[in-house]
C-alpha positions in Angstrom: -26.7 -15.0 -10.8 -27.4 -12.3 -13.4 -27.1 -8.8 -12.4 -28.5 -7.3 -15.6 -29.8 -3.8 -15.4 -27.9 -2.8 -12.2 -25.0 -1.2 -14.2 -25.1 0.4 -17.6 -21.4 1.0 -18.2 -18.3 0.0 -16.2 -14.7 1.3 -16.4 -12.3 -1.6 -15.7 -8.8 -1.1 -14.4 -7.2 -3.3 -17.0 -3.7 -4.7 -17.2 -4.1 -7.5 -19.7 -3.1 -10.0 -17.0 -5.0 -13.1 -16.1 -7.5 -11.6 -13.7 -8.5 -8.5 -15.6 -8.6 -10.4 -18.9 -11.3 -12.7 -17.7 -13.2 -9.9 -16.0 -14.1 -8.3 -19.3 -16.4 -11.2 -20.4 -17.5 -11.9 -16.9 -18.8 -8.3 -16.5 -20.7 -8.6 -19.8 -22.1 -12.0 -18.9 -23.1 -11.2 -15.3 -24.0 -7.5 -15.4 -25.0 -7.1 -19.0 -23.1 -3.8 -19.1 -20.8 -2.1 -21.5 -17.2 -2.4 -20.5 -14.6 0.3 -21.1 -11.0 -0.7 -20.2 -8.4 1.7 -18.8 -4.7 0.9 -18.6 -2.2 3.4 -17.1 1.3 3.2 -18.7 3.5 3.4 -15.6 6.4 1.7 -17.2 5.3 -1.8 -17.9 7.1 -1.7 -21.3 6.6 -5.1 -23.0 3.1 -5.6 -21.4 1.6 -2.6 -23.3 1.8 -3.5 -27.0 -1.4 -5.0 -28.3 -3.3 -4.3 -25.1 -6.1 -2.3 -26.8 -6.7 -4.9 -29.4 -6.7 -7.6 -26.8 -9.2 -5.8 -24.6 -11.6 -5.2 -27.5 -11.2 -8.8 -28.7 -12.2 -9.9 -25.1 -15.5 -7.8 -25.4 -14.6 -4.3 -24.3 -16.1 -1.5 -26.3 -13.1 0.7 -25.8 -9.7 0.7 -24.2 -7.7 3.7 -23.0 -3.9 3.4 -22.6 -2.4 6.5 -21.2 1.1 7.5 -20.3 1.1 8.5 -16.7 4.8 7.9 -15.9 5.8 11.5 -15.3 2.8 12.1 -13.0 3.5 8.9 -11.3 7.0 9.8 -10.4 6.5 13.5 -9.7 3.3 13.4 -7.7 3.5 10.0 -6.0 6.9 8.4 -6.0 9.2 11.4 -5.3 7.0 12.8 -2.4 7.0 9.3 -0.8 10.8 9.1 -1.2 11.2 12.5 0.3 9.2 11.4 3.3 11.6 8.5 3.8 8.7 6.2 3.8 9.6 2.5 4.0 6.9 -0.1 4.8 8.2 -2.6 7.4 11.8 -1.6 6.9 12.2 -2.9 3.4 9.3 -2.3 1.0 9.6 0.8 -1.3 5.9 0.8 -1.9 6.0 0.3 -5.7 2.6 -1.2 -6.0 1.0 0.9 -3.2 1.3 4.4 -4.6 0.5 3.2 -8.2 -3.0 2.2 -7.2 -4.3 5.6 -6.1 -3.1 7.2 -9.4 -4.7 4.5 -11.5 -8.0 4.8 -9.5 -7.9 8.6 -9.8 -7.7 8.3 -13.5 -10.4 5.6 -13.5 -12.8 8.1 -11.9 -11.9 10.7 -14.4 -12.5 8.3 -17.3 -15.8 7.2 -15.8 -17.0 10.8 -15.6 -15.9 11.4 -19.2 -17.6 8.3 -20.4 -20.7 8.7 -18.4 -20.1 5.4 -16.7 -21.9 4.5 -13.4 -19.4 1.9 -12.1 -15.7 1.1 -11.6 -14.4 -2.4 -11.7 -11.0 -3.8 -10.6 -9.3 -7.2 -10.5 -7.9 -7.1 -6.9 -8.7 -10.1 -4.8 -10.6 -10.1 -1.6 -7.5 -11.1 0.3 -5.2 -8.3 -0.7 -4.4 -4.7 -0.2 -5.2 -3.4 -3.7 -8.9 -3.7 -3.3 -8.6 -1.1 -0.4 -6.3 1.2 -2.4 -8.6 1.3 -5.4 -11.8 1.7 -3.5 -10.7 4.3 -0.9 -9.6 6.5 -3.8 -13.0 6.1 -5.6 -14.7 6.9 -2.3 -12.6 10.0 -1.8 -13.1 11.3 -5.3 -16.5 10.2 -6.4 -18.5 8.1 -3.9 -21.5 8.0 -6.3 -19.8 5.5 -8.5 -20.6 1.8 -7.9 -17.6 -0.4 -7.3 -17.5 -3.9 -8.7 -14.9 -6.4 -7.3 -15.4 -9.7 -9.2 -13.1 -11.6 -6.9 -15.6 -11.0 -4.1 -18.5 -12.1 -6.2 -17.7 -14.8 -8.7 -17.3 -18.6 -8.4 -13.6 -18.5 -9.6 -11.6 -19.5 -6.6 -8.0 -19.6 -7.9 -5.8 -19.3 -10.8 -6.7 -22.6 -12.3 -10.3 -21.6 -12.4 -9.4 -18.3 -14.0 -7.3 -20.0 -16.6 -10.2 -22.3 -17.4 -12.5 -19.4 -17.7 -10.0 -17.6 -20.0 -9.8 -20.7 -22.2 -13.7 -21.0 -22.3 -14.0 -17.4 -23.6 -10.9 -17.5 -25.9 -9.0 -14.9 -23.9 -5.2 -15.1 -24.4 -3.2 -14.9 -21.2 0.5 -15.0 -20.2 0.0 -17.0 -16.9 0.2 -20.8 -16.9 0.1 -23.4 -14.2 3.9 -23.8 -14.6 4.6 -20.1 -14.1 1.9 -18.9 -11.7 3.4 -15.9 -10.1 1.3 -12.8 -9.5 3.3 -9.9 -10.8 3.1 -6.2 -10.9 5.5 -4.1 -12.9 6.0 -0.4 -13.3 8.8 2.1 -13.7 9.7 1.9 -10.0 9.6 -1.9 -9.3 8.7 -5.4 -10.2 6.9 -7.5 -7.6 6.3 -11.3 -7.4 3.9 -13.2 -5.2 2.4 -16.7 -5.2 3.6 -20.0 -6.5 6.7 -21.4 -4.6 7.0 -18.1 -2.7 4.0 -19.0 -0.6 6.4 -21.1 1.5 8.7 -18.7 3.3 11.3 -21.4 3.5 11.7 -21.6 -0.3 14.4 -19.6 -1.8 13.1 -17.5 -4.8 13.9 -19.4 -8.0 16.5 -17.8 -10.1 14.4 -17.6 -13.2 11.7 -15.7 -11.3 13.8 -12.5 -11.4 12.9 -11.0 -14.7 14.7 -7.7 -14.2 17.8 -7.5 -12.0 21.0 -9.4 -12.7 21.8 -12.2 -10.3 24.5 -10.9 -7.8 26.8 -13.8 -8.8 26.6 -12.7 -12.4 27.0 -9.0 -11.8 30.2 -7.2 -12.9 33.3 -7.9 -10.9 34.3 -4.3 -11.1 32.4 -1.6 -9.0 30.8 1.4 -10.7 30.3 4.9 -9.3 27.3 7.1 -9.9 26.6 10.7 -8.8 23.0 11.9 -8.2 22.2 15.6 -7.9 19.1 16.7 -6.0 17.5 20.2 -5.9 15.2 20.7 -2.9 14.8 17.0 -2.6 14.0 16.3 -6.2 16.6 14.2 -8.2 17.6 16.2 -11.4 20.9 14.9 -12.7 22.8 11.6 -13.1 26.6 12.0 -13.4 26.1 15.7 -14.1 23.6 15.3 -16.9 20.2 16.9 -16.4 17.2 14.6 -17.0 13.5 14.6 -16.6 11.9 12.3 -14.0 11.2 9.4 -16.4 14.7 9.5 -18.1 16.4 9.8 -14.7 14.7 6.8 -13.2 15.2 4.8 -16.4 19.0 5.4 -16.2 19.2 4.6 -12.6 17.2 1.4 -13.2 19.7 0.4 -15.9 22.6 0.8 -13.4 20.8 -0.9 -10.6 19.8 -3.8 -12.9 23.4 -4.2 -14.1 24.8 -4.4 -10.6 22.0 -6.6 -9.0 20.7 -3.7 -6.9 17.3 -3.6 -5.1 16.2 -7.1 -4.4 14.0 -7.5 -1.4 12.4 -10.6 0.1 9.8 -9.7 2.7 7.0 -11.3 4.7 4.8 -8.3 5.2 1.6 -7.6 7.2 -1.3 -6.9 4.8 -3.9 -4.5 5.8 -6.6 -7.2 5.8 -4.9 -9.0 8.7 -2.8 -11.8 7.1 0.9 -12.0 6.3 2.1 -12.5 2.8 5.4 -12.9 1.1 6.5 -10.6 -1.6 9.8 -10.5 -3.6 10.5 -7.1 -5.0 13.0 -5.6 -7.4 13.5 -1.8 -7.1 16.8 -1.0 -8.7 16.7 2.7 -9.4 14.5 3.4 -6.4 17.0 1.8 -4.0 19.7 4.2 -5.3 17.5 7.2 -4.9 16.4 6.3 -1.4 20.0 5.8 -0.3 21.2 9.0 -1.9 18.4 11.1 -0.6 18.8 9.8 3.0 22.5 10.6 2.8 21.9 14.2 1.8 19.3 14.6 4.6 21.9 13.4 7.1 24.1 16.2 5.9 21.6 19.0 5.7 18.9 18.5 8.4 19.3 19.4 12.0 19.0 16.7 14.6 15.5 17.3 15.9 14.0 17.6 12.4 15.8 14.5 11.1 14.7 12.4 14.1 11.1 13.6 13.9 11.0 13.0 10.2 11.9 9.4 10.8 8.7 9.1 12.7 6.8 10.9 10.0 8.2 8.4 7.5 6.8 5.4 9.3 3.3 7.0 9.4 3.6 8.1 5.8 4.5 4.6 4.7 1.4 3.2 6.5 -0.9 5.6 4.8 0.5 4.8 1.4 0.5 1.1 2.0 -3.1 1.2 3.3 -4.4 3.1 0.3 -5.0 6.4 2.3 -3.4 8.7 -0.3 -6.3 11.1 -0.7 -6.6 11.8 3.0 -6.2 15.0 5.0 -3.4 13.5 7.1 -1.3 12.5 4.1 -1.7 16.0 2.7 -0.7 17.5 6.1 2.3 15.3 6.3 3.3 16.3 2.8 3.3 19.9 3.9 5.8 19.1 6.7 7.9 17.0 4.3 8.1 19.7 1.7 9.3 22.2 4.3 12.1 19.8 5.3 13.2 19.6 1.6 14.0 23.3 1.1 17.7 22.8 1.8 18.1 19.3 0.4 20.2 20.3 -2.5 23.5 18.7 -3.4 25.2 15.7 -4.9 25.7 12.1 -3.6 28.2 9.6 -4.9 27.3 5.9 -4.7 29.5 2.8 -5.4 27.6 -0.1 -6.9 28.9 -3.6 -6.5 27.2 -7.0 -6.7 24.0 -6.0 -5.0 25.5 -3.5 -2.6 25.0 0.2 -2.6 27.9 1.9 -0.8 27.9 5.5 0.1 31.1 7.0 -1.3 30.6 10.8 -0.8 28.1 13.7 -0.4 28.3 17.4 -0.6 25.8 20.3 -0.3 25.9 24.1 -0.1 23.5 23.7 2.8 25.6 21.2 4.7 25.4 21.5 8.5 28.6 19.5 8.9 31.5 21.6 10.0 34.9 20.1 9.8 36.4 22.8 12.0 34.0 21.8 14.8 34.6 18.1 14.8 38.3 18.0 14.1 40.6 16.3 16.6 43.2 18.9 16.0 43.3 22.1 18.0 40.5 24.5 17.3 39.1 27.9 18.4 35.4 27.2 18.1 34.9 24.6 20.8 36.1 24.6 24.4 36.2 21.0 25.5 36.1 22.1 29.2 32.5 23.3 28.5 31.4 19.6 28.2 31.9 19.0 31.9 28.9 21.2 33.0 26.8 19.9 30.2 27.4 16.3 31.2 26.6 17.0 34.8 23.2 18.6 33.9 22.4 16.0 31.3 23.1 13.1 33.8 21.5 14.7 36.8 18.3 12.6 36.7 20.4 9.4 36.6 22.6 10.7 39.5 19.6 11.4 41.7 18.0 8.0 41.1 21.3 6.3 41.9 21.8 8.3 45.1 18.3 7.3 46.3 19.1 3.6 45.7 22.4 3.8 47.6 21.2 6.0 50.5 17.7 4.8 51.1 14.3 6.3 50.0 14.9 9.6 51.9 11.3 9.6 53.2 10.2 12.4 55.4 9.2 11.8 59.1 5.9 13.4 58.3 5.0 10.9 55.5 3.4 8.6 58.1 1.1 10.3 60.6 0.8 9.1 64.2 -2.9 9.1 65.1 -2.5 7.7 68.6 -3.0 11.1 70.3 -6.4 11.4 68.7 -7.7 8.2 70.3 -10.5 8.7 72.9 -10.1 7.4 76.4 
């Protein structure tokens, strides 16, 4: 059904993959609108060359390719890491926090181009549609949102491949290699194909980034990461900007098979899905940052922050980046980071990240307090009174069980004297 006239110009979140490649001619054919493509360089590397030419050859009037890697790490990745946010114990949110940044820039390009619509290639079954659209709603709700997967007759990757062939759109995907992938500086994700059966082990050739653990070096390697107020700044003593730092940690993680995760996760839309993720450098940063917090945060703050991390991860996963709650949690997190300065040493070996040492000028660890040798700062006899008070509720409950309920004689009133003759 033609939708001519309803949209004049649409800005499409464009990756050059199968879905967004066929969306360009589909938008022109069904909406009769001008299509401007936008691709954020978040570290896709070999996916970027020739992207502009491909978009224009597919029918787009223009294609923006912008390097947002530094903003991605500084404003989205590092704050999430500082919050200790992990989705369902394992997922380091590599796709999740990329989407609000892309959508934010889509809105800005749309306003610059005078466009009246935003389009994306997220399916109606996934999380990305929510992440894109919540961001647009938060930043410019006047823009129309077009989600072709919720409108067109294409029902699967075979249909999409046929459509691409019909309109002479070159694509990487084939029926033999049918994974849905997302890559950026932080991670590489894989879904679909044989992964749709949770019993299937991921094929070895699916992993395009990290070394297989069986092929990793037989000799362990050490790396030291320095943080200043929770922000990673140096690797092995050498200062680096955010992009260079993550690239170096990625190279180390890739070499030693670090960061592979196989998870069956709960999507926001209500179904479970299986994802296999590779996050080499990110895994090292999360491990190191957590170790430094253990050293420098007091007990109550550390424990409460674990709760904040769970909620923060949900907000990021659910596409609720531009919300008052996320901003408020960020304020708390940034307060906790003021003393997170120091160095962490990690040992990398065949897929394992082993904590080998940590130090900080703000360390709350006192060797003279915890030593088993004689000391002058802790009187062990003081522990007796503390234990008695700490265990008092347990003692009272146990005494009641052993000696009876201890009910008062007045708990049950005798009303016989009030009876009339």
